[in-house]
C-alpha positions in Angstrom: 0.0 0.0 0.0 1.2 3.5 -0.9 0.4 6.3 1.5 0.6 9.9 0.4 0.5 12.9 2.7 0.4 16.4 1.2 1.4 18.1 4.5 -0.3 21.3 5.5 2.9 23.4 6.0 0.9 26.6 5.3 3.0 28.5 2.7 5.0 26.0 0.8 5.3 22.4 -0.3 6.1 19.1 1.5 4.9 15.7 0.5 5.5 12.4 2.3 5.4 9.2 0.3 5.5 5.9 2.1 5.1 2.3 1.1 3.8 -0.3 3.5 3.9 -4.1 3.2 1.9 -6.2 5.7 1.5 -3.1 7.8 5.2 -2.4 8.0 6.8 0.7 6.4 9.4 -0.4 3.8 10.1 2.9 2.1 9.8 6.6 3.0 10.6 9.7 0.8 9.9 13.4 1.5 9.6 15.8 -1.4 10.5 19.3 -0.2 10.4 20.5 3.4 8.0 23.5 3.6 8.8 26.9 5.0 10.8 27.8 8.1 7.7 29.6 9.5 4.0 28.8 9.6 3.3 32.5 9.2 4.8 35.1 6.8 5.1 38.8 7.2 3.0 39.4 4.0 0.2 37.1 5.2 -2.4 37.7 8.0 -0.5 37.8 11.3 -2.8 35.4 13.1 -3.9 31.9 12.3 -7.5 30.8 12.5 -7.8 29.0 15.9 -9.0 25.9 14.0 -5.8 25.8 11.9 -3.9 22.6 11.7 -0.8 23.8 10.0 2.3 21.9 11.0 6.0 22.0 10.2 7.1 19.1 8.0 9.6 17.9 10.7 6.9 17.9 13.4 4.6 15.9 11.1 7.3 13.3 10.5 7.7 13.0 14.3 3.9 12.6 14.8 3.9 9.8 12.2 6.7 8.0 13.8 9.0 8.5 10.8 12.7 8.6 12.0 14.4 7.8 8.7 14.0 8.7 5.1 15.3 6.6 2.2 15.2 9.8 0.1 14.8 13.5 0.6 14.2 15.3 -2.7 14.4 19.1 -3.0 12.8 20.4 -6.1 14.4 23.8 -6.0 15.7 26.2 -3.4 12.9 28.7 -2.7 12.4 29.3 1.1 8.9 27.7 1.1 10.4 24.4 -0.2 13.7 24.3 1.6 13.1 26.4 4.7 11.9 23.5 6.8 15.0 21.4 6.2 16.4 22.0 9.6 13.3 20.8 11.4 13.2 17.8 9.1 16.8 16.9 9.9 16.1 17.3 13.6 13.5 14.6 13.1 15.0 12.1 10.7 18.2 10.7 9.2 18.4 10.5 5.4 20.0 8.0 3.1 20.1 10.2 0.0 19.4 13.9 -0.3 18.7 14.5 -4.0 18.8 18.0 -5.5 20.3 20.0 -8.4 23.0 21.7 -6.2 25.3 20.7 -3.3 26.9 23.5 -1.4 30.7 23.3 -0.8 31.7 21.3 2.3 33.5 24.4 3.6 30.6 26.8 3.0 30.3 29.6 5.5 27.5 32.0 6.4 26.7 34.2 3.4 25.1 37.0 5.6 22.5 37.8 2.9 21.0 40.6 5.1 24.3 42.2 6.0 25.7 45.4 4.6 26.2 44.1 1.1 24.6 46.7 -1.0 22.4 44.2 -2.8 18.8 44.9 -3.9 16.0 42.9 -2.3 15.7 40.3 -5.1 19.4 39.5 -5.0 19.3 39.2 -1.2 16.3 36.8 -1.5 18.1 34.5 -3.9 21.2 34.5 -1.7 19.2 33.9 1.5 17.6 30.7 0.1 20.9 29.0 -0.7 22.4 30.3 2.5 19.6 28.7 4.5 20.0 25.4 2.7 23.8 25.3 3.3 23.5 26.4 6.9 21.0 23.7 7.8 23.2 21.0 6.3 26.2 22.4 8.3 24.1 22.4 11.5 23.2 18.8 11.1 26.4 16.9 10.5 26.0 13.1 9.9 22.2 13.3 9.4 22.5 12.8 5.6 24.5 9.8 4.4 24.8 10.8 0.7 24.3 14.0 -1.2 23.2 13.4 -4.9 23.5 16.3 -7.3 21.5 15.9 -10.5 23.1 17.4 -13.6 19.7 18.5 -15.0 20.5 17.4 -18.5 18.3 14.4 -18.7 15.3 12.7 -17.1 16.2 10.5 -14.2 14.6 7.1 -13.5 14.7 5.7 -9.9 13.6 2.3 -8.9 12.6 3.0 -5.3 11.1 -0.4 -4.4 9.9 -3.5 -6.3 6.5 -1.9 -6.8 7.4 1.9 -6.8 9.4 3.8 -9.3 9.9 7.5 -10.1 10.8 9.7 -13.0 12.5 13.0 -12.1 11.9 15.6 -14.8 14.1 18.6 -15.1 13.6 21.9 -16.8 15.7 23.5 -19.6 19.2 21.8 -19.3 21.1 25.1 -19.6 19.6 26.3 -16.3 21.5 24.0 -14.0 25.1 24.8 -14.9 24.0 28.5 -14.6 22.6 27.8 -11.1 25.8 26.1 -10.1 27.9 29.0 -11.4 25.8 31.6 -9.6 25.8 29.7 -6.3 29.5 28.7 -6.4 30.4 32.3 -7.0 28.4 33.4 -4.0 30.2 30.9 -1.8 33.5 32.2 -3.1 32.5 35.6 -1.7 31.4 37.2 -5.0 28.3 39.4 -4.9 27.1 40.0 -8.4 23.7 41.6 -8.1 22.7 41.1 -11.8 23.5 37.3 -11.7 21.6 36.8 -8.4 18.6 38.8 -9.6 18.4 37.0 -12.9 18.8 33.6 -11.2 16.1 34.5 -8.8 13.7 34.8 -11.8 14.7 31.3 -13.0 14.2 29.3 -9.8 10.7 28.2 -10.4 11.4 27.4 -14.0 14.3 25.1 -12.8 12.0 23.2 -10.3 12.2 19.4 -10.6 9.0 17.5 -11.3 8.3 13.9 -10.4 6.1 11.1 -11.8 5.6 8.2 -9.5 4.4 4.8 -10.8 2.8 2.3 -8.4 0.9 -0.8 -9.5 -0.6 1.0 -12.6 -1.3 4.3 -10.8 0.4 7.5 -11.8 1.1 10.4 -9.4 2.5 13.6 -10.7 4.2 16.2 -8.4 4.5 19.4 -10.2 6.9 21.3 -8.0 6.8 25.0 -8.8 7.2 24.6 -12.6 4.9 27.0 -14.5 2.6 25.6 -17.1 4.8 26.8 -20.0 7.6 24.6 -18.7 5.6 21.5 -19.6 4.8 22.5 -23.2 7.4 20.3 -24.9 6.8 17.3 -22.7 5.0 14.2 -23.8 2.5 13.7 -21.0 0.0 10.9 -20.3 -3.0 11.0 -18.0 -2.4 10.6 -14.3 -4.4 9.6 -11.3 -3.2 12.2 -8.8 -1.7 15.7 -9.6 0.0 17.9 -7.1 -0.9 21.1 -8.9 2.2 23.2 -9.8 3.1 26.4 -8.0 0.3 26.7 -5.5 -2.3 27.0 -8.3 -1.2 30.5 -9.3 -2.5 31.9 -12.6 0.7 30.9 -14.4 0.8 27.4 -12.8 -1.7 25.5 -15.0 -3.2 25.7 -18.4 -6.0 23.9 -20.3 -3.3 22.4 -22.5 -1.6 20.9 -19.5 -4.8 19.6 -18.0 -5.8 18.1 -21.3 -2.7 16.0 -21.3 -2.6 15.0 -17.6 -6.3 14.8 -17.1 -6.0 14.0 -13.4 -8.7 12.1 -11.5 -7.6 13.9 -8.3 -5.9 17.2 -7.8 -4.2 18.6 -4.7 -3.2 22.2 -4.2 -0.4 22.9 -1.6 -1.1 26.5 -0.5 -1.6 28.7 2.5 -5.1 29.9 3.2 -5.7 33.6 3.1 -2.7 34.4 0.8 -3.0 37.9 -0.5 -1.6 37.1 -4.0 -4.4 35.0 -5.5 -2.8 31.7 -4.9 -4.9 29.7 -5.5 -6.3 31.7 -8.4 -10.1 31.3 -8.8 -9.8 30.8 -12.5 -7.3 28.0 -12.1 -9.5 26.3 -9.5 -12.5 26.5 -11.8 -10.4 25.1 -14.7 -9.1 22.2 -12.6 -12.7 21.3 -11.6 -13.5 20.8 -15.2 -11.1 17.8 -15.3 -10.6 16.4 -11.8 -13.3 14.4 -10.0 -11.7 15.4 -6.6 -9.9 18.6 -5.6 -8.2 19.0 -2.2 -6.2 21.8 -0.5 -3.6 21.3 2.1 -4.7 24.4 4.1 -8.2 25.6 4.9 -8.7 27.7 1.7 -12.0 29.6 1.5 -13.1 31.0 -1.8 -16.8 32.0 -1.4 -19.0 30.2 -3.8 -16.1 28.0 -5.0 -14.2 26.4 -2.1 -15.2 25.6 1.5 -12.5 25.5 4.1 -11.3 22.1 5.4 -9.0 21.9 8.4 -6.5 19.1 8.5 -2.7 18.4 9.0 -2.4 16.8 5.6 -4.3 15.6 2.6 -3.9 11.8 3.1 -4.4 9.3 0.4 -3.8 5.5 0.1 -3.3 3.4 -3.0 -3.5 -0.3 -2.8 
C-alpha cells in the first residue's frame, strides 16, 4: 500500500510518500520541506484557531518516521527548503537529491548584511544560504548528497513496486545555477547574476512522476505551465498542482494532457496574492473528480475550508 501525505505546511510544499507491506513501512521519501515559519510577514498575522498547519519535521515525528530513504528538494525557494532544519532534527536521510550541493567548507553568506544588494538578489542568496547552513548544523544526518546534472530525465527504482521519473527543466539552467551559487560561496556578490537567477528558480523546479501498480502520481513542484509545453504527458491519477495554483501554474493544454482524477493544491489559506487563483481552480474542476487543498482555503462560492494536518491518500 502506498500512503501519500500532502502536508499542511501553510505556505510551501512538502509531500511524504511511504510504502507499506503487511502493515510495516518499507520505504519513505519526502519531497520538499516546507517553509521555516508557519506565518509570513506578508500574510495575516494570526492563524484561524482551528488551523492545523504543521512543520514538516513535526509531522514526521507525529507519524513516527525517523528515517527517510530519500529526501528530494525540487528547488531552493524558502517555502520548499526552509523547513529542512526541522526535518533533519526529526530524521536521518539515506540520500538527499537536488540539483545543487553546497561546498563542504561553505560559510554564512550573511544575505542581510551590509552588502549593497537589492532585495531580489538578497532573497536569492538567502535561500541557498539557508540550505547550506541547515546542512552544516546537522552533520551526519545525511548519508549521501546526490547532485543531479539536470541534462536528462532520471529514473529511480525505489522499491519492487514503486518507481519514479524525475523531470528537469531546460538543461542550460542547472550549470547556470551552479555558477551563480558557487560564485556566492567564493565571496562574490554579483547583483545582476543573483537577480536573474532569482527569476529562474521556479522554472528550474524538478517535477516527479511516481508509478505504483498501474497508478500514476505527478508532483508538479513550482514549474509553471509553460515549462511542460514540450513534454509528452500521459494522464495521471493524482496531480499535485504546480506552483500553488497560481495563474501561471496551470493551463488547459496541461490539464488536457494530464487529465488528473484527483488534484491537490499545496497552498496557505488567506494568501494575498491569488494563490490559489479562482480561474485555475475552476479550470481544474472541469477535469478532476476530486480537488483538495492542504490548508483551509476559503473562496466564497467556490471552495469551502477544510481543516487538517495533511491531505492523506492511500493506494492499494
